[in-house]
PAVOVO-717050 format. One record per residue: residue number from 1; residue in one letter; chain; x, y, z of N, C-alpha, C in turn. Coordinates in steps of 0.05 Angstrom, whole numbers, plus 5000, padded with zeros to 4 digits. Layout:
<NUM, "A", "A", <X, Y, Z>, <X, Y, Z>, <X, Y, Z>>
...
REM end
This chain:
<1, "M", "A", <5612, 5366, 7260>, <5637, 5371, 7245>, <5641, 5345, 7227>>
<2, "P", "A", <5646, 5352, 7201>, <5649, 5330, 7180>, <5672, 5312, 7187>>
<3, "N", "A", <5669, 5286, 7180>, <5690, 5268, 7184>, <5718, 5274, 7176>>
<4, "S", "A", <5720, 5283, 7151>, <5744, 5291, 7140>, <5758, 5312, 7153>>
<5, "K", "A", <5743, 5333, 7163>, <5755, 5354, 7181>, <5762, 5343, 7205>>
<6, "R", "A", <5748, 5326, 7220>, <5758, 5315, 7244>, <5784, 5297, 7243>>
<7, "A", "A", <5785, 5284, 7221>, <5809, 5267, 7215>, <5834, 5284, 7212>>
<8, "K", "A", <5831, 5308, 7197>, <5854, 5323, 7194>, <5861, 5339, 7219>>
<9, "I", "A", <5844, 5344, 7238>, <5849, 5353, 7264>, <5864, 5333, 7284>>
<10, "I", "A", <5857, 5309, 7279>, <5866, 5286, 7294>, <5894, 5282, 7287>>
<11, "I", "A", <5898, 5283, 7259>, <5926, 5280, 7248>, <5944, 5303, 7254>>
<12, "L", "A", <5934, 5326, 7255>, <5955, 5350, 7262>, <5960, 5347, 7292>>
<13, "A", "A", <5938, 5340, 7310>, <5945, 5338, 7337>, <5964, 5315, 7342>>
<14, "T", "A", <5963, 5295, 7329>, <5983, 5272, 7333>, <6011, 5280, 7324>>
<15, "A", "A", <6011, 5294, 7301>, <6037, 5302, 7294>, <6051, 5323, 7313>>
<16, "A", "A", <6034, 5342, 7323>, <6043, 5360, 7342>, <6053, 5347, 7366>>
<17, "F", "A", <6040, 5328, 7376>, <6046, 5312, 7400>, <6072, 5297, 7395>>
<18, "L", "A", <6076, 5283, 7375>, <6100, 5270, 7364>, <6124, 5288, 7365>>
<19, "A", "A", <6122, 5310, 7352>, <6143, 5330, 7349>, <6152, 5340, 7378>>
<20, "A", "A", <6130, 5345, 7393>, <6137, 5354, 7422>, <6151, 5332, 7439>>
<21, "A", "A", <6144, 5307, 7434>, <6157, 5285, 7451>, <6184, 5279, 7439>>
<22, "C", "A", <6191, 5282, 7414>, <6218, 5281, 7402>, <6234, 5304, 7412>>
<23, "A", "A", <6224, 5327, 7415>, <6240, 5349, 7425>, <6247, 5348, 7454>>
<24, "A", "A", <6227, 5337, 7468>, <6231, 5333, 7500>, <6250, 5311, 7506>>
<25, "A", "A", <6253, 5292, 7486>, <6274, 5269, 7491>, <6302, 5281, 7488>>
<26, "G", "A", <6307, 5302, 7478>, <6333, 5315, 7474>, <6350, 5299, 7452>>
<27, "P", "A", <6372, 5307, 7448>, <6389, 5295, 7428>, <6398, 5267, 7436>>
<28, "Q", "A", <6399, 5252, 7415>, <6405, 5225, 7419>, <6434, 5220, 7406>>
<29, "P", "A", <6451, 5200, 7418>, <6478, 5196, 7405>, <6473, 5191, 7376>>
<30, "D", "A", <6493, 5201, 7364>, <6494, 5199, 7334>, <6516, 5183, 7323>>
<31, "T", "A", <6513, 5164, 7305>, <6533, 5149, 7295>, <6548, 5162, 7271>>
<32, "R", "A", <6540, 5186, 7265>, <6554, 5200, 7243>, <6574, 5219, 7255>>
<33, "A", "A", <6593, 5229, 7238>, <6611, 5250, 7249>, <6598, 5274, 7259>>
<34, "T", "A", <6603, 5284, 7281>, <6592, 5311, 7291>, <6615, 5325, 7301>>
<35, "G", "A", <6631, 5338, 7283>, <6654, 5351, 7289>, <6676, 5332, 7299>>
<36, "A", "A", <6688, 5334, 7321>, <6708, 5315, 7330>, <6696, 5293, 7346>>
<37, "R", "A", <6671, 5294, 7352>, <6662, 5271, 7367>, <6643, 5254, 7349>>
<38, "Q", "A", <6645, 5227, 7355>, <6631, 5207, 7340>, <6623, 5184, 7360>>
<39, "C", "A", <6599, 5177, 7357>, <6592, 5156, 7378>, <6588, 5129, 7363>>
<40, "F", "A", <6590, 5109, 7380>, <6583, 5081, 7370>, <6572, 5065, 7392>>
<41, "N", "A", <6557, 5044, 7385>, <6542, 5025, 7403>, <6565, 5005, 7413>>
<42, "A", "A", <6567, 5000, 7438>, <6589, 4982, 7446>, <6582, 4954, 7435>>
<43, "G", "A", <6559, 4947, 7430>, <6550, 4921, 7422>, <6557, 4916, 7393>>
<44, "S", "A", <6566, 4940, 7377>, <6573, 4937, 7350>, <6601, 4933, 7344>>
<45, "V", "A", <6618, 4930, 7366>, <6645, 4926, 7363>, <6652, 4897, 7352>>
<46, "N", "A", <6665, 4896, 7329>, <6672, 4871, 7319>, <6696, 4858, 7330>>
<47, "S", "A", <6718, 4874, 7332>, <6743, 4864, 7340>, <6759, 4885, 7353>>
<48, "F", "A", <6781, 4878, 7366>, <6799, 4897, 7381>, <6828, 4890, 7370>>
<49, "H", "A", <6845, 4911, 7369>, <6871, 4906, 7364>, <6887, 4925, 7385>>
<50, "A", "A", <6904, 4912, 7403>, <6917, 4929, 7421>, <6944, 4940, 7410>>
<51, "L", "A", <6946, 4966, 7410>, <6969, 4981, 7401>, <6992, 4981, 7423>>
<52, "S", "A", <6983, 4982, 7445>, <7001, 4980, 7470>, <6984, 4975, 7496>>
<53, "D", "A", <6995, 4976, 7519>, <6979, 4971, 7540>, <6961, 4995, 7551>>
<54, "D", "A", <6961, 5014, 7533>, <6946, 5037, 7538>, <6927, 5048, 7515>>
<55, "A", "A", <6930, 5034, 7494>, <6914, 5043, 7471>, <6904, 5021, 7454>>
<56, "V", "A", <6879, 5020, 7445>, <6865, 4997, 7430>, <6853, 5007, 7407>>
<57, "I", "A", <6855, 4995, 7385>, <6837, 5002, 7360>, <6813, 4984, 7362>>
<58, "A", "A", <6789, 4995, 7361>, <6763, 4980, 7358>, <6752, 4982, 7331>>
<59, "T", "A", <6745, 4958, 7320>, <6732, 4959, 7293>, <6700, 4958, 7300>>
<60, "V", "A", <6687, 4975, 7289>, <6657, 4978, 7291>, <6645, 4975, 7263>>
<61, "G", "A", <6625, 4954, 7264>, <6613, 4950, 7238>, <6634, 4943, 7216>>
<62, "A", "A", <6628, 4948, 7192>, <6644, 4940, 7169>, <6670, 4956, 7168>>
<63, "N", "A", <6667, 4979, 7172>, <6692, 4993, 7163>, <6695, 5022, 7178>>
<64, "R", "A", <6690, 5019, 7205>, <6692, 5043, 7223>, <6713, 5036, 7245>>
<65, "Y", "A", <6730, 5054, 7250>, <6752, 5049, 7270>, <6752, 5070, 7292>>
<66, "Y", "A", <6761, 5064, 7317>, <6763, 5082, 7337>, <6788, 5076, 7353>>
<67, "Q", "A", <6805, 5092, 7359>, <6826, 5088, 7378>, <6815, 5096, 7405>>
<68, "L", "A", <6816, 5075, 7423>, <6808, 5080, 7450>, <6832, 5080, 7470>>
<69, "D", "A", <6834, 5101, 7485>, <6855, 5105, 7502>, <6847, 5097, 7530>>
<70, "I", "A", <6865, 5082, 7545>, <6861, 5071, 7571>, <6875, 5087, 7591>>
<71, "V", "A", <6862, 5092, 7613>, <6875, 5105, 7636>, <6897, 5087, 7648>>
<72, "G", "A", <6920, 5099, 7651>, <6943, 5084, 7662>, <6950, 5061, 7643>>
<73, "T", "A", <6953, 5038, 7652>, <6960, 5015, 7633>, <6943, 4991, 7640>>
<74, "C", "A", <6940, 4973, 7620>, <6925, 4951, 7624>, <6941, 4928, 7612>>
<75, "P", "A", <6962, 4919, 7628>, <6980, 4899, 7615>, <6974, 4876, 7601>>
<76, "E", "A", <6949, 4865, 7609>, <6943, 4838, 7600>, <6928, 4844, 7571>>
<77, "I", "A", <6919, 4869, 7564>, <6903, 4873, 7540>, <6919, 4867, 7515>>
<78, "D", "A", <6945, 4869, 7513>, <6959, 4867, 7492>, <6961, 4838, 7479>>
<79, "W", "A", <6958, 4820, 7497>, <6958, 4791, 7487>, <6932, 4778, 7492>>
<80, "S", "A", <6912, 4787, 7505>, <6887, 4771, 7511>, <6871, 4767, 7486>>
<81, "T", "A", <6860, 4746, 7483>, <6841, 4739, 7461>, <6812, 4743, 7468>>
<82, "S", "A", <6806, 4747, 7493>, <6777, 4752, 7499>, <6771, 4776, 7517>>
<83, "V", "A", <6774, 4800, 7500>, <6770, 4826, 7515>, <6740, 4833, 7508>>
<84, "A", "A", <6729, 4845, 7529>, <6702, 4857, 7525>, <6701, 4886, 7533>>
<85, "L", "A", <6686, 4901, 7517>, <6680, 4929, 7522>, <6654, 4933, 7533>>
<86, "R", "A", <6652, 4945, 7557>, <6626, 4950, 7571>, <6622, 4978, 7576>>
<87, "S", "A", <6598, 4987, 7565>, <6591, 5014, 7569>, <6587, 5020, 7599>>
<88, "T", "A", <6595, 5044, 7607>, <6589, 5054, 7635>, <6575, 5081, 7639>>
<89, "S", "A", <6563, 5086, 7612>, <6548, 5114, 7612>, <6518, 5112, 7619>>
<90, "G", "A", <6509, 5085, 7623>, <6480, 5082, 7628>, <6466, 5077, 7603>>
<91, "S", "A", <6478, 5079, 7579>, <6466, 5069, 7555>, <6489, 5051, 7541>>
<92, "S", "A", <6481, 5043, 7519>, <6502, 5025, 7504>, <6519, 5043, 7485>>
<93, "W", "A", <6517, 5068, 7486>, <6532, 5086, 7469>, <6557, 5093, 7480>>
<94, "V", "A", <6579, 5095, 7465>, <6606, 5104, 7472>, <6612, 5127, 7457>>
<95, "C", "A", <6615, 5150, 7469>, <6621, 5176, 7455>, <6645, 5189, 7464>>
<96, "E", "A", <6653, 5188, 7489>, <6676, 5200, 7498>, <6689, 5183, 7522>>
<97, "G", "A", <6710, 5193, 7532>, <6723, 5180, 7555>, <6704, 5176, 7577>>
<98, "L", "A", <6709, 5153, 7593>, <6695, 5147, 7615>, <6665, 5137, 7608>>
<99, "D", "A", <6660, 5134, 7582>, <6635, 5121, 7572>, <6636, 5091, 7574>>
<100, "A", "A", <6660, 5081, 7576>, <6664, 5052, 7575>, <6689, 5041, 7589>>
<101, "E", "A", <6693, 5013, 7593>, <6717, 5004, 7605>, <6720, 4976, 7588>>
<102, "F", "A", <6745, 4970, 7588>, <6749, 4943, 7576>, <6751, 4923, 7602>>
<103, "L", "A", <6740, 4898, 7600>, <6742, 4875, 7619>, <6762, 4858, 7607>>
<104, "V", "A", <6783, 4855, 7618>, <6806, 4837, 7607>, <6813, 4816, 7629>>
<105, "P", "A", <6810, 4790, 7621>, <6819, 4768, 7637>, <6849, 4769, 7646>>
<106, "S", "A", <6854, 4761, 7669>, <6882, 4760, 7679>, <6885, 4738, 7699>>
<107, "P", "A", <6907, 4728, 7706>, <6911, 4707, 7726>, <6899, 4713, 7754>>
<108, "S", "A", <6897, 4741, 7758>, <6886, 4748, 7785>, <6858, 4755, 7785>>
<109, "G", "A", <6845, 4751, 7762>, <6816, 4760, 7759>, <6814, 4779, 7737>>
<110, "A", "A", <6789, 4788, 7732>, <6785, 4805, 7709>, <6794, 4833, 7717>>
<111, "Q", "A", <6811, 4846, 7699>, <6820, 4873, 7698>, <6798, 4892, 7690>>
<112, "R", "A", <6794, 4914, 7703>, <6777, 4934, 7692>, <6796, 4958, 7683>>
<113, "C", "A", <6794, 4963, 7656>, <6812, 4984, 7647>, <6794, 5007, 7635>>
<114, "P", "A", <6790, 5028, 7651>, <6772, 5050, 7640>, <6781, 5064, 7616>>
<115, "V", "A", <6766, 5069, 7594>, <6770, 5083, 7572>, <6768, 5113, 7577>>
<116, "V", "A", <6792, 5129, 7570>, <6791, 5157, 7576>, <6791, 5175, 7552>>
<117, "G", "A", <6791, 5163, 7529>, <6792, 5177, 7505>, <6781, 5159, 7480>>
<118, "V", "A", <6765, 5173, 7465>, <6750, 5159, 7440>, <6757, 5174, 7416>>
<119, "H", "A", <6771, 5166, 7400>, <6778, 5181, 7374>, <6772, 5164, 7351>>
<120, "P", "A", <6753, 5174, 7333>, <6747, 5162, 7309>, <6774, 5164, 7290>>
<121, "I", "A", <6780, 5141, 7277>, <6804, 5147, 7256>, <6797, 5131, 7231>>
<122, "T", "A", <6812, 5143, 7211>, <6803, 5131, 7185>, <6811, 5103, 7181>>
<123, "P", "A", <6797, 5089, 7163>, <6807, 5060, 7157>, <6837, 5059, 7152>>
<124, "E", "A", <6848, 5076, 7136>, <6876, 5075, 7128>, <6894, 5078, 7153>>
<125, "A", "A", <6888, 5099, 7168>, <6904, 5103, 7193>, <6902, 5077, 7211>>
<126, "A", "A", <6879, 5065, 7216>, <6875, 5043, 7231>, <6891, 5020, 7223>>
<127, "K", "A", <6890, 5016, 7195>, <6904, 4993, 7184>, <6934, 4996, 7186>>
<128, "A", "A", <6943, 5019, 7184>, <6973, 5026, 7185>, <6983, 5020, 7213>>
<129, "A", "A", <6967, 5032, 7233>, <6974, 5029, 7262>, <6973, 4999, 7269>>
<130, "M", "A", <6955, 4985, 7261>, <6953, 4955, 7268>, <6975, 4939, 7253>>
<131, "A", "A", <6983, 4949, 7229>, <7007, 4934, 7217>, <7032, 4940, 7232>>
<132, "R", "A", <7035, 4964, 7243>, <7058, 4970, 7257>, <7060, 4954, 7284>>
<133, "H", "A", <7038, 4946, 7296>, <7037, 4935, 7322>, <7026, 4907, 7322>>
<134, "R", "A", <7039, 4892, 7305>, <7030, 4862, 7303>, <7046, 4847, 7324>>
REM end
């Protein structure tokens, strides 16, 4: 078999293998809007702004905002300066409720405040909500 023909077969076989591997891996979290659901990497959060003891706006990257709803209440979150968001989904992606929890320092130890809702919001809506809750 000539070398050029063998090279084409190897290239086609490699391409087929890679396509099959990608298909087998299944869908990956997407950082773009996909209907009402939008995912973000927990490590990409730049800041938090507590709206109340059960809702927080997270700034992700330069200009993406999410409202994160907390189960019950997390009384220390509205004044704490050192809040952490930890993914609980087994990956670092947060796409929906119960994918993450806030770790909030308190006098009795760290509070764990599970996130039950993840809602992407526009920059304008986020800035207006944060201005109302200063």
